[in-house]
C-alpha positions in Angstrom: 181.8 78.6 195.9 185.3 79.0 197.1 184.1 80.2 200.5 181.8 77.2 200.8 184.6 74.8 200.1 187.1 76.5 202.4 184.9 77.1 205.4 185.6 75.3 208.7 182.1 75.8 210.1 179.2 73.4 209.5 178.3 73.5 205.8 174.6 73.6 206.6 175.2 76.6 208.9 177.1 78.3 206.1 174.3 77.8 203.6 171.7 79.1 206.0 173.8 82.3 206.5 174.3 82.6 202.8 170.5 82.8 202.4 170.1 85.2 205.3 168.7 82.8 207.8 170.9 84.1 210.5 168.6 83.3 213.4 168.3 79.6 212.3 172.0 79.4 211.6 173.0 80.5 215.2 174.5 77.5 217.0 173.5 75.1 214.3 175.5 72.0 213.6 174.2 69.3 211.3 176.6 66.6 212.6 176.7 65.0 209.1 178.9 67.2 206.9 182.6 66.7 206.6 183.4 69.6 208.9 181.1 68.4 211.7 182.5 64.9 211.5 186.1 66.2 211.6 185.3 68.4 214.6 183.6 65.5 216.4 186.5 63.1 215.8 188.9 65.8 217.0 187.0 66.3 220.2 186.9 62.5 220.8 190.6 62.2 220.4 191.2 65.3 222.6 189.0 63.9 225.4 190.7 60.5 225.2 194.1 62.1 225.5 193.0 64.1 228.5 191.8 61.0 230.3 195.2 59.4 230.1 
């Protein structure tokens, strides 16, 4: 449980790997979990800063 809560990767990807679905987990991102949303917002801010 601690690993699930402390991971920075997509939570869906983490669960797939936990149940040995490594092929399905490769390059997977749900886009809905807190980690995916944080990453997306970070990328938006970074791109906006680069455009200035």
